[in-house]
C-alpha angles and dihedrals in degrees: 000000000000121000140192122221130200115208122199131179118212144140128271093259093060099036099089095047092048090048089056091048093051092052091046090052093058106274110153091208140002125209124198119206139172110265098188108044092258107150121210101191099177130357122223115258111287094013129117101188128190131203121257090245116037131191114207120197119194117197117215138177111267094240097062123114103250094193092053091047091050092050091047091051093047091050092050091045088052092214136056112302116249118256106307145158140188120235135180112238112224112247109241141154091254095190091056091043090058092043092055091062098047111088135174115281126207112219107187133313100320111020133082127177107211131185107247091236095057134072113250113256091224109028092186093062128078102281121190109200106211139188105171095193108185095336130099119256129074099146094249097099114084092236093058095038092053091052092048091050090052093048090051089059097048128095094231101152109140095003129132118233139185118214102200108195091016098180108174090000091248098139098043094045091048089054092051093049088050090056108274116152100222139349127202112208123206128183138154092222117079089205089061091054090051092048092049093051091048094049092047090054091045088059093050094246120158113265092244096046093090115020112185131210144178109248095256092049100048113118122230105279135159125205141204087220128028116202119191119168102170128103135306097250096052091042091058091048092047096049096105092047097045093048090052089054092052121082122231108273088018124132131246127202117191127181143153086087129132117226092249091053097053097093094051092050093047090049089058091054102036095093087069108021141056108215130222121220112295117259116213136190127173093341095312124106140206119212120200130175148148126256111243127217115261 
């Protein structure tokens, strides 16, 4: 199905009002993007920041009258519209377009992460067949890749793990395929729980090998290894809970952390953990350590 898109450039103070106008004028969706290469890597807790210069893109059915929409927007805005232009959006099979760019990833000596629609490059290795759906975690982001590399190096046969912020289930499922006994998955997003269940079944794992829960519904469990690939702010807040869920002498693996946030996260966990040297890739870090006896 072909589409038309209207692109406008504005400042952060006008972005929300213009977004509302685009939706009121018939846009089926509105996307906000940085228009000045101003990265916002992680907001502070409770913040929803915008860039100084924002590009809004409204998506419309192809049969609309662009001139009438522009006039309606200008009238509602009560002043000349910011810099804008109409474009035709190329009609593609967007699912297949995404699939064509997602390739198998090797994560250490044993482990491969493979798109579920492709044959594994090395069938005799540990191959995790993955379709992330709407959940985070394909193995391509440094935070996930660093955790997968670490798991590949661990003797985890027969151990119990918690995957806190499980997303697509990629870390927990990798652990099970590498020999873990059981993984408990936790995520705030119901779509992540669905994706995890689907991916566990896709990899022929027993239904009870990786039960998944929303945070408030998770039973009291303790783990030999705690995995948490989320963000620095939540990791600091969750430190007391995650340490309670980790057995003495157990391991912890934290990621989703920028290099300049590593010290603050480690400080939150140091009362309970001895940390290994920090691993870094592309400005992101992985923190691992061992829980000490009280």
